[in-house]
Steps between C-alpha positions, in 0.01 A plus 500: 500500500777741594684427174192596297459826692866588448471426125194723467673777697808471278294527181316801643831673576626432147181644345523815717864542399421468130221758529722746685776461243267584213362806674831663580870469439618662818802338659343476847201304366735271315700438821177429688399259229836326510465461876147360460619257235783378725264458794263309274775269385595424861134432586463267202813307596379469860157387383639230273753377754220471751653718765259779565613768746286339772663165427845659515408658837370164628818329383710758685289449813554123477872557455508732806308243706738224392798718590347582840420132562858403410637769733272383782611141442866610526426678829320195638790275398750734668286509816476120504876469455558749782261312727673170425838658576372643830351164597829326414695757704262458795533121480880534490496733801270262689727206421807697612322607819397142574855377438637767738245400767588131462870584524439709815305214661779251420756743646300539824464124531878459451573763765261333744656157440849643570407631848608330823136505608281520186187541713633836627542642147259789429509728197463866591563648157516366144553736206507371143707736287447574131830336405398166654683540833308420819592676825407327826484625856439225753513403868652173613634340817875516552721239672434647843120490468458872428331640185708689246375720216701432187487554127552283196499552127392275217705644217375515140737214417313279749745482793397570859741701708452582866667767712792281601591410137798664334398785264149523649523874586603594145213297348249628760596858418479433128160326499314591821627794705299815433301338218129437481365167382166325514419417862415131496548433873153365566477284185849351530461449875171316459616292204829397665347444846720773647254768603 
């Protein structure tokens, strides 16, 4: 239907041009006629191709919608990838935290087993440091029956050192003294039976 209307309009423009050309020879009318003839030719081509201006506009709208949909899909994919990365990071942090807790429990159990009177061993402070070191403060019975407050360190390499071990002060200062870690006293004490 649109093609027929464009064809009729084109013929009408050509007839008007021919009439104007016969009536006058002025240059401005000739330029107007040339413009009308060019516009008519474009309309005829569009009509025969089947792309009316409304179809061209609809095609552009579909193209814009497809572009927007593709952009939205890219954003959703990036969000999903970011969420997966965050979940993976959280799982890694949880696993590392659980490993540090298990290590701290094993260290407390080793300290307790090394005491003269394991039943007297009580944890008073356990700090798990970010580098994997665990700093212990504990009370235990000495050889004379009195209770001493002492410290021990589970180093990141997995060795337990107590106050009477060689090099303890240097390691304590490096990993524990004046540093803040996660206070795990209650958890480690309960899990190791040393609270």
